[in-house]
C-alpha positions as CSV (number, residue, x, y, z in Angstrom):
1,V,0.0,0.0,0.0
2,R,1.2,3.5,-0.8
3,H,0.2,5.8,1.9
4,A,-2.8,8.1,1.3
5,K,-2.6,11.7,0.3
6,S,-0.7,13.8,2.8
7,S,-0.8,17.4,3.9
8,W,1.8,20.0,3.0
9,K,0.1,22.8,4.9
10,E,2.9,23.3,7.4
11,A,6.1,23.7,5.3
12,E,8.4,23.7,8.4
13,Q,6.9,20.4,9.6
14,A,9.4,17.4,9.6
15,D,8.6,15.0,6.8
16,I,8.1,12.1,9.1
17,D,5.4,14.1,11.0
18,R,3.2,15.1,7.9
19,P,-0.4,14.0,8.5
20,L,-3.0,12.9,5.9
21,N,-5.0,15.6,4.3
22,K,-8.8,15.6,3.9
23,R,-8.6,13.5,0.7
24,G,-6.3,11.0,2.3
25,L,-8.5,10.7,5.4
26,A,-11.4,9.8,3.0
27,N,-9.5,7.5,0.6
28,A,-7.8,5.3,3.2
29,P,-10.9,3.9,4.8
30,A,-12.6,3.7,1.4
31,M,-9.7,1.5,0.2
32,G,-10.0,-0.6,3.4
33,E,-13.7,-1.1,2.8
34,R,-12.9,-2.3,-0.8
35,L,-10.4,-4.8,0.6
36,N,-12.9,-6.0,3.2
37,L,-15.8,-6.3,0.8
38,Q,-13.6,-8.4,-1.5
39,G,-12.3,-10.7,1.2
40,H,-8.8,-9.4,1.6
41,K,-7.6,-9.4,5.2
42,P,-4.0,-9.5,6.2
43,D,-2.7,-11.5,9.1
44,L,-0.2,-8.7,9.8
45,I,0.1,-5.0,8.9
46,I,3.5,-3.4,8.9
47,S,3.8,0.3,8.4
48,S,6.4,3.0,7.9
49,P,6.7,5.0,11.1
50,A,5.8,8.2,9.2
51,A,2.6,9.7,10.4
52,R,0.9,9.6,7.0
53,A,1.7,5.9,6.5
54,L,0.7,4.9,10.0
55,S,-2.6,6.9,9.7
56,T,-3.3,5.1,6.4
57,A,-2.6,1.7,8.0
58,R,-4.9,2.5,10.9
59,C,-7.7,3.7,8.6
60,I,-7.5,0.5,6.5
61,A,-7.2,-1.7,9.6
62,G,-10.3,-0.2,11.0
63,E,-12.3,-1.2,8.0
64,L,-10.9,-4.7,8.2
65,N,-11.8,-5.0,11.9
66,I,-8.2,-5.2,12.9
67,D,-7.3,-3.3,16.1
68,S,-4.8,-0.6,15.4
69,S,-2.6,-1.7,18.3
70,E,-1.8,-4.8,16.2
71,I,0.0,-2.6,13.5
72,V,3.7,-3.0,13.6
73,T,6.0,-0.2,12.5
74,N,9.4,-0.8,10.8
75,D,11.9,1.9,10.2
76,S,13.1,0.2,7.0
77,L,9.8,1.2,5.3
78,Y,10.7,4.9,5.7
79,F,12.8,5.7,2.7
80,S,15.1,2.7,2.8
81,G,14.2,1.8,-0.7
82,S,13.3,-1.5,-2.2
83,L,16.1,-3.3,-0.5
84,G,15.1,-2.1,2.9
85,T,11.5,-3.1,2.2
86,Q,12.6,-6.5,0.9
87,Y,14.7,-7.0,4.1
88,C,11.6,-6.2,6.2
89,L,9.5,-8.8,4.3
90,Q,12.2,-11.5,4.4
91,S,12.3,-11.0,8.2
92,I,8.6,-11.8,8.7
93,D,7.8,-14.8,10.9
94,D,6.5,-17.6,8.7
95,E,3.4,-17.9,10.9
96,Y,2.0,-14.9,8.9
97,R,0.8,-15.8,5.4
98,E,-0.9,-12.6,4.3
99,V,1.0,-9.4,5.1
100,M,0.2,-5.8,4.2
101,I,3.0,-3.2,4.2
102,V,2.3,0.5,4.1
103,G,5.0,2.7,2.7
104,H,6.1,5.4,0.3
105,N,6.8,6.1,-3.3
106,P,8.9,5.5,-5.3
107,T,9.6,2.4,-3.3
108,T,6.0,1.0,-3.5
109,T,6.0,1.2,-7.3
110,S,9.5,-0.1,-7.6
111,L,8.8,-3.0,-5.3
112,A,5.6,-4.1,-7.1
113,N,7.6,-4.1,-10.3
114,Q,10.6,-5.9,-8.9
115,L,8.6,-8.6,-7.0
116,A,5.9,-9.2,-9.6
117,D,7.0,-7.6,-12.9
118,A,3.7,-5.7,-12.4
119,G,4.2,-3.1,-15.1
120,I,3.0,-0.3,-12.9
121,V,4.3,3.1,-14.0
122,N,3.4,5.0,-10.8
123,M,1.2,3.9,-7.8
124,P,-1.0,6.8,-6.9
125,T,-1.6,7.7,-3.3
126,C,-3.4,5.0,-1.4
127,A,-2.9,2.5,-4.3
128,I,-2.8,-1.2,-3.3
129,A,-1.0,-4.0,-5.2
130,I,-1.8,-7.5,-4.1
131,I,1.1,-9.8,-4.9
132,G,1.1,-13.6,-4.4
133,F,4.1,-15.9,-3.9
134,E,4.5,-19.7,-3.9
135,M,7.1,-20.1,-1.2
136,A,7.4,-21.8,2.1
137,S,9.2,-19.0,3.9
138,W,9.4,-15.2,3.8
139,A,13.2,-15.7,3.8
140,D,12.8,-17.1,0.2
141,L,11.3,-13.8,-1.1
142,S,14.3,-12.8,-3.2
143,L,14.4,-16.2,-4.8
144,T,10.7,-16.4,-5.6
145,P,8.9,-14.6,-8.5
146,G,5.7,-13.0,-7.4
147,R,2.5,-12.6,-9.4
148,L,0.3,-9.5,-9.3
149,L,-3.1,-10.8,-8.2
150,G,-4.9,-7.5,-8.0
151,Y,-4.4,-3.8,-8.1
152,D,-6.6,-0.8,-7.4
153,Y,-6.4,2.8,-6.3
154,P,-9.0,5.4,-5.1
155,K,-10.0,6.5,-8.6
156,G,-9.7,3.0,-10.0
157,S,-12.3,0.4,-10.8
158,G,-13.3,-0.4,-7.2
159,E,-12.2,-4.0,-7.7
160,F,-8.8,-5.6,-7.1
161,R,-8.3,-7.2,-10.5
162,L,-6.0,-7.0,-13.4
């Protein structure tokens, strides 16, 4: 998930502290509702510690009936690039089968294309790519080609399909 639209109202505000704007606060729960209606519910949600990403994760989690206290933050999702995000994914305990990460662009777009050859030019704010893997362990992520199972964004079709 790429975080929802953030606010730039306070120019002096630290990047990590930027909140969601009005559109972001509307889009994040709407995308969570889409996931819920279509039966997508992660076992684990990992978010960048940035306020805008964590708020996006909380909004989506609320629509999926997941308590926000269960969201895990990981510093490697805050501008550590695709390699940092892959490291985060490869470190996931294998008890979790379906995992949602909430991060930033350009990493979300790059990662979707690296993991699943998705052909996505740019993931808009609050876009969600669903990628499947046939692997026994998250540690095998870099050795396992993924497959794009679904993709949608706030102004998209409303369905996670290709």
